[in-house]
MOPAC internal coordinates of N, CA, C and O (Angstrom, degrees):
PM7 1SCF
backbone

  N    0.0000 0     0.00 0     0.00 0    0    0    0
  C    1.4280 1     0.00 0     0.00 0    1    0    0
  C    1.5362 1   112.33 1     0.00 0    2    1    0
  O    1.2310 1   120.36 1   151.14 1    3    2    1
  N    1.3231 1   116.92 1   -28.86 1    3    2    1
  C    1.4597 1   120.69 1   177.73 1    5    3    2
  C    1.5000 1   113.59 1   -64.40 1    6    5    3
  O    1.2310 1   121.33 1   143.81 1    7    6    5
  N    1.3449 1   115.06 1   -36.19 1    7    6    5
  C    1.4788 1   118.94 1   177.86 1    9    7    6
  C    1.4879 1   113.33 1   -66.30 1   10    9    7
  O    1.2310 1   120.41 1   142.52 1   11   10    9
  N    1.3626 1   116.82 1   -37.48 1   11   10    9
  C    1.4793 1   122.38 1   176.86 1   13   11   10
  C    1.5155 1   110.67 1   -65.38 1   14   13   11
  O    1.2310 1   120.60 1   140.89 1   15   14   13
  N    1.3013 1   116.46 1   -39.11 1   15   14   13
  C    1.4972 1   120.55 1   176.86 1   17   15   14
  C    1.5429 1   110.89 1   -59.83 1   18   17   15
  O    1.2310 1   120.66 1   134.43 1   19   18   17
  N    1.2998 1   116.35 1   -45.57 1   19   18   17
  C    1.4914 1   123.71 1   179.30 1   21   19   18
  C    1.4858 1   108.66 1   -56.29 1   22   21   19
  O    1.2310 1   121.01 1   130.95 1   23   22   21
  N    1.2992 1   115.67 1   -49.05 1   23   22   21
  C    1.5095 1   121.15 1  -177.53 1   25   23   22
  C    1.5587 1   111.42 1   -59.88 1   26   25   23
  O    1.2310 1   123.15 1   134.84 1   27   26   25
  N    1.3163 1   111.57 1   -45.16 1   27   26   25
  C    1.4805 1   117.83 1  -176.80 1   29   27   26
  C    1.5517 1   106.05 1   -69.29 1   30   29   27
  O    1.2310 1   117.65 1   139.15 1   31   30   29
  N    1.2773 1   122.07 1   -40.85 1   31   30   29
  C    1.4619 1   124.71 1  -179.41 1   33   31   30
  C    1.5472 1   105.75 1   -63.71 1   34   33   31
  O    1.2310 1   120.16 1   134.44 1   35   34   33
  N    1.2631 1   117.30 1   -45.56 1   35   34   33
  C    1.5246 1   121.78 1  -178.66 1   37   35   34
  C    1.5474 1   109.71 1   -60.55 1   38   37   35
  O    1.2310 1   120.52 1   137.15 1   39   38   37
  N    1.3084 1   116.61 1   -42.85 1   39   38   37
  C    1.4701 1   120.88 1   179.97 1   41   39   38
  C    1.5474 1   109.75 1   -66.98 1   42   41   39
  O    1.2310 1   119.02 1   140.65 1   43   42   41
  N    1.2915 1   119.48 1   -39.35 1   43   42   41
  C    1.4079 1   122.76 1   177.89 1   45   43   42
  C    1.4985 1   111.22 1   -63.77 1   46   45   43
  O    1.2310 1   119.57 1   136.77 1   47   46   45
  N    1.3326 1   118.43 1   -43.23 1   47   46   45
  C    1.4328 1   124.33 1   176.68 1   49   47   46
  C    1.5069 1   110.36 1   -59.83 1   50   49   47
  O    1.2310 1   121.46 1   133.66 1   51   50   49
  N    1.3513 1   114.81 1   -46.34 1   51   50   49
  C    1.4420 1   121.61 1  -178.70 1   53   51   50
  C    1.5440 1   109.72 1   -60.70 1   54   53   51
  O    1.2310 1   119.21 1   131.57 1   55   54   53
  N    1.3047 1   119.12 1   -48.43 1   55   54   53
  C    1.4545 1   125.97 1  -179.43 1   57   55   54
  C    1.5519 1   109.17 1   -59.93 1   58   57   55
  O    1.2310 1   121.00 1   136.30 1   59   58   57
  N    1.3571 1   115.69 1   -43.70 1   59   58   57
  C    1.4308 1   121.20 1  -178.75 1   61   59   58
  C    1.5666 1   109.74 1   -61.70 1   62   61   59
  O    1.2310 1   120.34 1   133.85 1   63   62   61
  N    1.2833 1   116.95 1   -46.15 1   63   62   61
  C    1.4409 1   123.91 1  -178.69 1   65   63   62
  C    1.4947 1   108.56 1   -65.40 1   66   65   63
  O    1.2310 1   119.73 1   137.63 1   67   66   65
  N    1.3306 1   118.12 1   -42.37 1   67   66   65
  C    1.4796 1   122.22 1   178.86 1   69   67   66
  C    1.5441 1   109.63 1   -62.14 1   70   69   67
  O    1.2310 1   120.29 1   139.07 1   71   70   69
  N    1.3400 1   117.05 1   -40.93 1   71   70   69
  C    1.4587 1   119.49 1  -179.20 1   73   71   70
  C    1.4980 1   110.18 1   -66.57 1   74   73   71
  O    1.2310 1   119.99 1   140.58 1   75   74   73
  N    1.3762 1   117.62 1   -39.42 1   75   74   73
  C    1.4770 1   119.45 1   176.51 1   77   75   74
  C    1.4979 1   112.16 1   -64.17 1   78   77   75
  O    1.2310 1   118.99 1   140.23 1   79   78   77
  N    1.3054 1   119.54 1   -39.77 1   79   78   77
  C    1.4407 1   124.01 1   176.37 1   81   79   78
  C    1.5643 1   113.98 1   -60.40 1   82   81   79
  O    1.2310 1   122.46 1   133.47 1   83   82   81
  N    1.3749 1   112.90 1   -46.53 1   83   82   81
  C    1.4243 1   117.68 1   179.16 1   85   83   82
  C    1.5379 1   114.24 1   -68.31 1   86   85   83
  O    1.2310 1   121.02 1   149.25 1   87   86   85
  N    1.3455 1   115.66 1   -30.75 1   87   86   85
  C    1.4621 1   118.87 1   178.46 1   89   87   86
  C    1.5707 1   110.28 1   -70.77 1   90   89   87
  O    1.2310 1   120.77 1   152.30 1   91   90   89
  N    1.2888 1   116.14 1   -27.70 1   91   90   89
  C    1.4733 1   120.04 1  -175.88 1   93   91   90
  C    1.5787 1   110.11 1   -95.87 1   94   93   91
  O    1.2310 1   121.25 1   177.15 1   95   94   93
  N    1.3232 1   115.21 1    -2.85 1   95   94   93
  C    1.4792 1   116.88 1  -178.96 1   97   95   94
  C    1.5027 1   111.74 1   -65.22 1   98   97   95
  O    1.2310 1   120.92 1   -31.80 1   99   98   97
  N    1.2842 1   115.84 1   148.20 1   99   98   97
  C    1.4589 1   121.36 1   170.57 1  101   99   98
  C    1.5189 1   111.87 1  -121.78 1  102  101   99
  O    1.2310 1   119.80 1   -25.32 1  103  102  101
  N    1.2319 1   117.99 1   154.68 1  103  102  101
  C    1.4747 1   123.60 1   177.81 1  105  103  102
  C    1.4862 1   109.59 1   -73.54 1  106  105  103
  O    1.2310 1   118.35 1   -12.22 1  107  106  105
  N    1.3274 1   120.75 1   167.78 1  107  106  105
  C    1.4237 1   121.85 1   178.92 1  109  107  106
  C    1.5735 1   113.51 1   -56.17 1  110  109  107
  O    1.2310 1   121.87 1   153.12 1  111  110  109
  N    1.3156 1   114.02 1   -26.88 1  111  110  109
  C    1.4867 1   119.44 1   178.08 1  113  111  110
  C    1.5239 1   112.75 1   -80.98 1  114  113  111
  O    1.2310 1   120.66 1  -174.67 1  115  114  113
  N    1.3338 1   116.34 1     5.33 1  115  114  113
  C    1.4262 1   121.48 1   177.88 1  117  115  114
  C    1.5353 1   114.55 1    80.96 1  118  117  115
  O    1.2310 1   120.72 1  -161.31 1  119  118  117
  N    1.3833 1   116.22 1    18.69 1  119  118  117
  C    1.4301 1   119.24 1  -178.26 1  121  119  118
  C    1.5050 1   110.99 1  -105.80 1  122  121  119
  O    1.2310 1   118.75 1   -31.15 1  123  122  121
  N    1.2709 1   119.99 1   148.85 1  123  122  121
  C    1.4178 1   123.87 1   176.91 1  125  123  122
  C    1.5020 1   111.39 1   -75.81 1  126  125  123
  O    1.2310 1   119.50 1   -14.78 1  127  126  125
  N    1.3032 1   118.57 1   165.22 1  127  126  125
  C    1.4557 1   121.44 1  -179.83 1  129  127  126
  C    1.5926 1   108.06 1   -65.39 1  130  129  127
  O    1.2310 1   119.58 1   146.11 1  131  130  129
  N    1.2669 1   118.41 1   -33.89 1  131  130  129
  C    1.4414 1   122.63 1   175.75 1  133  131  130
  C    1.5256 1   114.42 1   -61.65 1  134  133  131
  O    1.2310 1   120.68 1   143.02 1  135  134  133
  N    1.3004 1   116.31 1   -36.98 1  135  134  133
  C    1.4788 1   121.17 1   175.74 1  137  135  134
  C    1.4932 1   112.14 1   -70.37 1  138  137  135
  O    1.2310 1   119.74 1   143.90 1  139  138  137
  N    1.2836 1   118.11 1   -36.10 1  139  138  137
  C    1.4279 1   122.25 1   176.62 1  141  139  138
  C    1.5517 1   110.94 1   -66.37 1  142  141  139
  O    1.2310 1   121.37 1   138.05 1  143  142  141
  N    1.3262 1   114.99 1   -41.95 1  143  142  141
  C    1.4554 1   118.21 1   177.73 1  145  143  142
  C    1.5403 1   110.64 1   -66.45 1  146  145  143
  O    1.2310 1   119.59 1   143.74 1  147  146  145
  N    1.3460 1   118.39 1   -36.26 1  147  146  145
  C    1.4484 1   124.45 1   179.49 1  149  147  146
  C    1.5315 1   107.66 1   -61.83 1  150  149  147
  O    1.2310 1   120.42 1   134.56 1  151  150  149
  N    1.3445 1   116.79 1   -45.44 1  151  150  149
  C    1.4740 1   120.11 1  -178.25 1  153  151  150
  C    1.5142 1   109.60 1   -67.85 1  154  153  151
  O    1.2310 1   119.63 1   143.83 1  155  154  153
  N    1.3248 1   118.32 1   -36.17 1  155  154  153
  C    1.4586 1   119.32 1   176.56 1  157  155  154
  C    1.4939 1   111.79 1   -64.56 1  158  157  155
  O    1.2310 1   120.66 1   141.92 1  159  158  157
  N    1.3753 1   116.34 1   -38.08 1  159  158  157
  C    1.4376 1   120.60 1   179.89 1  161  159  158
  C    1.5018 1   110.74 1   -67.54 1  162  161  159
  O    1.2310 1   120.92 1   136.30 1  163  162  161
  N    1.3093 1   115.85 1   -43.70 1  163  162  161
  C    1.4768 1   122.41 1   179.22 1  165  163  162
  C    1.5896 1   106.99 1   -58.71 1  166  165  163
  O    1.2310 1   120.04 1   134.98 1  167  166  165
  N    1.3566 1   117.53 1   -45.02 1  167  166  165
  C    1.4227 1   120.99 1  -176.64 1  169  167  166
  C    1.5581 1   109.93 1   -63.74 1  170  169  167
  O    1.2310 1   121.16 1   138.39 1  171  170  169
  N    1.3171 1   115.39 1   -41.61 1  171  170  169
  C    1.4871 1   117.41 1   178.46 1  173  171  170
  C    1.5519 1   110.63 1   -65.43 1  174  173  171
  O    1.2310 1   121.38 1   140.21 1  175  174  173
  N    1.2707 1   114.97 1   -39.79 1  175  174  173
  C    1.5128 1   118.56 1  -176.69 1  177  175  174
  C    1.5574 1   107.44 1   -67.59 1  178  177  175
  O    1.2310 1   119.53 1   139.55 1  179  178  177
  N    1.3060 1   118.49 1   -40.45 1  179  178  177
  C    1.4054 1   121.71 1  -179.99 1  181  179  178
  C    1.5381 1   111.87 1   -64.21 1  182  181  179
  O    1.2310 1   121.53 1   134.10 1  183  182  181
  N    1.3834 1   114.68 1   -45.90 1  183  182  181
  C    1.4124 1   119.24 1   176.43 1  185  183  182
  C    1.5198 1   114.81 1   -60.11 1  186  185  183
  O    1.2310 1   121.74 1   139.16 1  187  186  185
  N    1.3281 1   114.27 1   -40.84 1  187  186  185
  C    1.4563 1   118.34 1   176.57 1  189  187  186
  C    1.5556 1   112.40 1   -63.04 1  190  189  187
  O    1.2310 1   121.21 1   139.58 1  191  190  189
  N    1.2990 1   115.30 1   -40.42 1  191  190  189
  C    1.4282 1   119.66 1  -179.85 1  193  191  190
  C    1.5709 1   109.68 1   -66.99 1  194  193  191
  O    1.2310 1   119.96 1   143.12 1  195  194  193
  N    1.2727 1   117.69 1   -36.88 1  195  194  193
  C    1.5007 1   120.64 1   178.71 1  197  195  194
  C    1.4935 1   110.78 1   -65.35 1  198  197  195
  O    1.2310 1   121.24 1   135.97 1  199  198  197
  N    1.3749 1   115.23 1   -44.03 1  199  198  197
  C    1.4301 1   120.45 1  -178.54 1  201  199  198
  C    1.5341 1   110.46 1   -62.59 1  202  201  199
  O    1.2310 1   120.27 1   145.62 1  203  202  201
  N    1.3057 1   117.09 1   -34.38 1  203  202  201
  C    1.4751 1   120.04 1  -176.94 1  205  203  202
  C    1.5378 1   111.56 1   -80.14 1  206  205  203
  O    1.2310 1   118.16 1   172.18 1  207  206  205
  N    1.2665 1   121.11 1    -7.82 1  207  206  205
  C    1.4628 1   125.52 1  -179.19 1  209  207  206
  C    1.4899 1   110.57 1   -81.86 1  210  209  207
  O    1.2310 1   121.09 1   -63.35 1  211  210  209
  N    1.3915 1   115.53 1   116.65 1  211  210  209
  C    1.5050 1   116.85 1   177.21 1  213  211  210
  C    1.4979 1   111.12 1   -67.62 1  214  213  211
  O    1.2310 1   121.29 1   -39.91 1  215  214  213
  N    1.3207 1   115.15 1   140.09 1  215  214  213
  C    1.4331 1   121.73 1   174.41 1  217  215  214
  C    1.5573 1   114.46 1    80.63 1  218  217  215
  O    1.2310 1   121.91 1  -168.84 1  219  218  217
  N    1.3486 1   113.94 1    11.16 1  219  218  217
  C    1.5161 1   117.90 1   178.97 1  221  219  218
  C    1.5428 1   107.36 1  -112.22 1  222  221  219
  O    1.2310 1   122.69 1   -49.88 1  223  222  221
  N    1.3833 1   112.46 1   130.12 1  223  222  221
  C    1.4683 1   119.12 1   173.95 1  225  223  222
  C    1.5267 1   110.84 1   -73.70 1  226  225  223
  O    1.2310 1   120.46 1  -106.52 1  227  226  225
  N    1.2658 1   116.72 1    73.48 1  227  226  225
  C    1.4762 1   119.51 1  -170.58 1  229  227  226
  C    1.6038 1   110.03 1   -64.30 1  230  229  227
  O    1.2310 1   120.75 1   148.54 1  231  230  229
  N    1.3016 1   116.18 1   -31.46 1  231  230  229
  C    1.4908 1   117.91 1   176.14 1  233  231  230
  C    1.5494 1   112.00 1   -69.85 1  234  233  231
  O    1.2310 1   119.56 1   164.13 1  235  234  233
  N    1.2703 1   118.44 1   -15.87 1  235  234  233
  C    1.3985 1   121.05 1   177.70 1  237  235  234
  C    1.5370 1   115.33 1   -93.35 1  238  237  235
  O    1.2310 1   122.18 1  -171.89 1  239  238  237
  N    1.3573 1   113.43 1     8.11 1  239  238  237
  C    1.4616 1   117.50 1  -178.40 1  241  239  238
  C    1.5350 1   106.53 1  -124.01 1  242  241  239
  O    1.2310 1   123.11 1   -52.77 1  243  242  241
  N    1.3726 1   111.65 1   127.23 1  243  242  241
  C    1.4611 1   120.96 1   176.89 1  245  243  242
  C    1.5153 1   109.26 1   -97.05 1  246  245  243
  O    1.2310 1   119.69 1   -39.84 1  247  246  245
  N    1.3217 1   118.20 1   140.16 1  247  246  245
  C    1.4820 1   122.36 1  -176.64 1  249  247  246
  C    1.5492 1   105.85 1  -120.80 1  250  249  247
  O    1.2310 1   120.79 1   -56.81 1  251  250  249
  N    1.3266 1   116.10 1   123.19 1  251  250  249
  C    1.4580 1   123.66 1   172.80 1  253  251  250
  C    1.4790 1   107.94 1  -118.85 1  254  253  251
  O    1.2310 1   120.54 1   -43.55 1  255  254  253
  N    1.3477 1   116.57 1   136.45 1  255  254  253
  C    1.4597 1   120.46 1   179.42 1  257  255  254
  C    1.5152 1   110.85 1  -131.37 1  258  257  255
  O    1.2310 1   121.15 1   -46.55 1  259  258  257
  N    1.3462 1   115.41 1   133.45 1  259  258  257
  C    1.4605 1   120.87 1   178.00 1  261  259  258
  C    1.5050 1   108.13 1  -141.62 1  262  261  259
  O    1.2310 1   120.51 1   -64.90 1  263  262  261
  N    1.3058 1   116.63 1   115.10 1  263  262  261
  C    1.4945 1   121.73 1  -177.94 1  265  263  262
  C    1.5031 1   112.80 1    54.61 1  266  265  263
  O    1.2310 1   120.53 1  -141.78 1  267  266  265
  N    1.3553 1   116.59 1    38.22 1  267  266  265
  C    1.4333 1   119.74 1   177.39 1  269  267  266
  C    1.4758 1   115.27 1    84.61 1  270  269  267
  O    1.2310 1   120.53 1   176.09 1  271  270  269
  N    1.3501 1   116.58 1    -3.91 1  271  270  269
  C    1.4877 1   118.64 1   177.79 1  273  271  270
  C    1.4720 1   109.00 1   -97.07 1  274  273  271
  O    1.2310 1   120.98 1   -57.06 1  275  274  273
  N    1.3409 1   115.73 1   122.94 1  275  274  273
  C    1.4706 1   123.41 1  -174.51 1  277  275  274
  C    1.5634 1   107.55 1   -98.42 1  278  277  275
  O    1.2310 1   121.44 1   -45.41 1  279  278  277
  N    1.3630 1   114.84 1   134.59 1  279  278  277
  C    1.4589 1   119.41 1   173.84 1  281  279  278
  C    1.5333 1   105.22 1  -122.18 1  282  281  279
  O    1.2310 1   120.69 1   -58.04 1  283  282  281
  N    1.3437 1   116.29 1   121.96 1  283  282  281
  C    1.4882 1   121.15 1   177.13 1  285  283  282
  C    1.5052 1   109.66 1  -101.95 1  286  285  283
  O    1.2310 1   122.22 1   -50.60 1  287  286  285
  N    1.3267 1   113.36 1   129.40 1  287  286  285
  C    1.4907 1   118.38 1   172.36 1  289  287  286
  C    1.5972 1   105.95 1  -127.65 1  290  289  287
  O    1.2310 1   123.26 1   -21.94 1  291  290  289
  N    1.3113 1   111.36 1   158.06 1  291  290  289
  C    1.4575 1   117.91 1  -179.27 1  293  291  290
  C    1.5278 1   113.22 1   131.33 1  294  293  291
  O    1.2310 1   121.13 1    30.75 1  295  294  293
  N    1.3372 1   115.45 1  -149.25 1  295  294  293
  C    1.4343 1   118.07 1  -173.55 1  297  295  294
  C    1.5510 1   110.24 1  -132.03 1  298  297  295
  O    1.2310 1   121.28 1   -32.88 1  299  298  297
  N    1.3138 1   115.16 1   147.12 1  299  298  297
  C    1.4447 1   123.52 1   174.06 1  301  299  298
  C    1.5439 1   105.38 1  -134.15 1  302  301  299
  O    1.2310 1   121.72 1   -16.19 1  303  302  301
  N    1.3656 1   114.32 1   163.81 1  303  302  301
  C    1.4256 1   121.51 1  -175.72 1  305  303  302
  C    1.5499 1   113.56 1   -73.25 1  306  305  303
  O    1.2310 1   121.88 1   141.26 1  307  306  305
  N    1.3727 1   114.01 1   -38.74 1  307  306  305
  C    1.4182 1   118.01 1  -173.74 1  309  307  306
  C    1.5491 1   109.47 1  -163.25 1  310  309  307
  O    1.2310 1   120.71 1    -1.75 1  311  310  309
  N    1.3517 1   116.24 1   178.25 1  311  310  309
  C    1.5105 1   119.05 1  -175.02 1  313  311  310
  C    1.5349 1   109.33 1   -67.35 1  314  313  311
  O    1.2310 1   120.39 1   144.71 1  315  314  313
  N    1.3199 1   116.87 1   -35.29 1  315  314  313
  C    1.4939 1   118.93 1   179.95 1  317  315  314
  C    1.5594 1   110.28 1   -59.69 1  318  317  315
  O    1.2310 1   120.72 1   139.53 1  319  318  317
  N    1.3570 1   116.23 1   -40.47 1  319  318  317
  C    1.4323 1   119.02 1  -178.50 1  321  319  318
  C    1.5221 1   107.69 1   -69.69 1  322  321  319
  O    1.2310 1   119.09 1   139.87 1  323  322  321
  N    1.2856 1   119.35 1   -40.13 1  323  322  321
  C    1.4511 1   121.14 1   179.38 1  325  323  322
  C    1.5109 1   109.94 1   -60.57 1  326  325  323
  O    1.2310 1   120.47 1   132.92 1  327  326  325
  N    1.3458 1   116.70 1   -47.08 1  327  326  325
  C    1.4820 1   121.82 1   179.41 1  329  327  326
  C    1.5673 1   110.47 1   -57.87 1  330  329  327
  O    1.2310 1   121.03 1   136.22 1  331  330  329
  N    1.3302 1   115.63 1   -43.78 1  331  330  329
  C    1.4587 1   117.73 1  -179.67 1  333  331  330
  C    1.5141 1   111.90 1   -64.68 1  334  333  331
  O    1.2310 1   120.78 1   140.36 1  335  334  333
  N    1.3302 1   116.11 1   -39.64 1  335  334  333
  C    1.4295 1   121.87 1   178.70 1  337  335  334
  C    1.4926 1   110.51 1   -61.84 1  338  337  335
  O    1.2310 1   119.93 1   132.59 1  339  338  337
  N    1.2984 1   117.73 1   -47.41 1  339  338  337
  C    1.5057 1   122.44 1  -176.56 1  341  339  338
  C    1.4973 1   107.55 1   -62.78 1  342  341  339
  O    1.2310 1   121.28 1   133.38 1  343  342  341
  N    1.3731 1   115.16 1   -46.62 1  343  342  341
  C    1.5094 1   117.78 1  -177.09 1  345  343  342
  C    1.5595 1   109.78 1   -62.62 1  346  345  343
  O    1.2310 1   119.73 1   143.39 1  347  346  345
  N    1.2936 1   118.12 1   -36.61 1  347  346  345
  C    1.4354 1   119.98 1  -179.58 1  349  347  346
  C    1.5342 1   111.67 1   -69.75 1  350  349  347
  O    1.2310 1   120.49 1   138.32 1  351  350  349
  N    1.3112 1   116.67 1   -41.68 1  351  350  349
  C    1.4195 1   121.32 1   179.11 1  353  351  350
  C    1.4878 1   111.49 1   -63.42 1  354  353  351
  O    1.2310 1   119.04 1   141.69 1  355  354  353
  N    1.2413 1   119.43 1   -38.31 1  355  354  353
  C    1.4896 1   122.86 1  -178.55 1  357  355  354
  C    1.5514 1   110.42 1   -67.27 1  358  357  355
  O    1.2310 1   118.64 1   160.41 1  359  358  357
  N    1.3195 1   120.20 1   -19.59 1  359  358  357
  C    1.4265 1   120.80 1   178.93 1  361  359  358
  C    1.5440 1   113.53 1   -83.78 1  362  361  359
  O    1.2310 1   119.54 1   170.97 1  363  362  361
  N    1.3472 1   118.48 1    -9.03 1  363  362  361
  C    1.4417 1   122.47 1   179.90 1  365  363  362
  C    1.4930 1   109.51 1   -70.25 1  366  365  363
  O    1.2310 1   119.77 1   -48.42 1  367  366  365
  N    1.3823 1   118.05 1   131.58 1  367  366  365
  C    1.3901 1   122.84 1  -178.92 1  369  367  366
  C    1.5530 1   110.30 1   -61.97 1  370  369  367
  O    1.2310 1   120.40 1   -48.77 1  371  370  369
  N    1.2682 1   116.85 1   131.23 1  371  370  369
  C    1.5042 1   124.68 1   178.50 1  373  371  370
  C    1.4392 1   113.73 1    99.42 1  374  373  371
  O    1.2310 1   118.96 1   165.36 1  375  374  373
  N    1.3502 1   119.59 1   -14.64 1  375  374  373
  C    1.4816 1   122.19 1   179.73 1  377  375  374
  C    1.5151 1   107.59 1   -72.09 1  378  377  375
  O    1.2310 1   121.63 1   -54.61 1  379  378  377
  N    1.3774 1   114.48 1   125.39 1  379  378  377
  C    1.4289 1   119.73 1   179.75 1  381  379  378
  C    1.5492 1   111.23 1  -100.91 1  382  381  379
  O    1.2310 1   120.93 1   150.80 1  383  382  381
  N    1.3584 1   115.83 1   -29.20 1  383  382  381
  C    1.4213 1   121.11 1  -173.13 1  385  383  382
  C    1.5489 1   107.02 1  -159.21 1  386  385  383
  O    1.2310 1   121.84 1   -36.90 1  387  386  385
  N    1.3448 1   114.08 1   143.10 1  387  386  385
  C    1.4921 1   118.65 1   178.19 1  389  387  386
  C    1.5302 1   107.28 1  -125.84 1  390  389  387
  O    1.2310 1   120.94 1   -52.50 1  391  390  389
  N    1.3146 1   115.80 1   127.50 1  391  390  389
  C    1.4516 1   121.84 1   176.74 1  393  391  390
  C    1.5308 1   104.70 1  -116.84 1  394  393  391
  O    1.2310 1   122.47 1   -50.97 1  395  394  393
  N    1.3739 1   112.88 1   129.03 1  395  394  393
  C    1.4988 1   119.15 1   178.00 1  397  395  394
  C    1.5407 1   108.88 1  -102.36 1  398  397  395
  O    1.2310 1   123.58 1   -54.66 1  399  398  397
  N    1.3493 1   110.73 1   125.34 1  399  398  397
  C    1.4866 1   117.72 1   172.60 1  401  399  398
  C    1.5584 1   105.83 1  -119.31 1  402  401  399
  O    1.2310 1   121.73 1  -153.89 1  403  402  401
  N    1.3127 1   114.29 1    26.11 1  403  402  401
  C    1.4821 1   122.60 1  -174.38 1  405  403  402
  C    1.5541 1   108.56 1   -71.62 1  406  405  403
  O    1.2310 1   119.99 1   -38.23 1  407  406  405
  N    1.2651 1   117.61 1   141.77 1  407  406  405
  C    1.4519 1   123.06 1   174.07 1  409  407  406
  C    1.5165 1   110.99 1  -107.40 1  410  409  407
  O    1.2310 1   120.70 1   -41.53 1  411  410  409
  N    1.3060 1   116.27 1   138.47 1  411  410  409
  C    1.4332 1   121.01 1  -177.89 1  413  411  410
  C    1.5406 1   107.29 1   -89.90 1  414  413  411
  O    1.2310 1   121.43 1   -67.52 1  415  414  413
  N    1.3595 1   114.88 1   112.48 1  415  414  413
  C    1.4399 1   120.89 1   179.15 1  417  415  414
  C    1.5692 1   106.60 1  -128.99 1  418  417  415
  O    1.2310 1   120.10 1   -74.58 1  419  418  417
  N    1.3087 1   117.41 1   105.42 1  419  418  417
  C    1.4274 1   119.25 1  -176.93 1  421  419  418
  C    1.5346 1   113.46 1   -66.22 1  422  421  419
  O    1.2310 1   120.10 1   180.00 1  423  422  421

């Protein structure tokens, strides 16, 4: 029974060390897993906000997020629509900056 306890203890230590290593891991861009999840959450929230906006071609707008900075590409009907989209995106929690690369195509 003592040998079995040693194996279990060794496995627990190994799993604990593995968990610590994974928690401290960074992506190739130097970001932690938490930061990647935060960017994914921001992207989902921005997309949901765009879909809920009446008169906005949300399917024509692509959202990219990196470290809380949002870049919008795609098409909008007019400048008013672009302004509304930018203002809405800025209200999403976690958004630090919004860059518009939207093209106006009536």
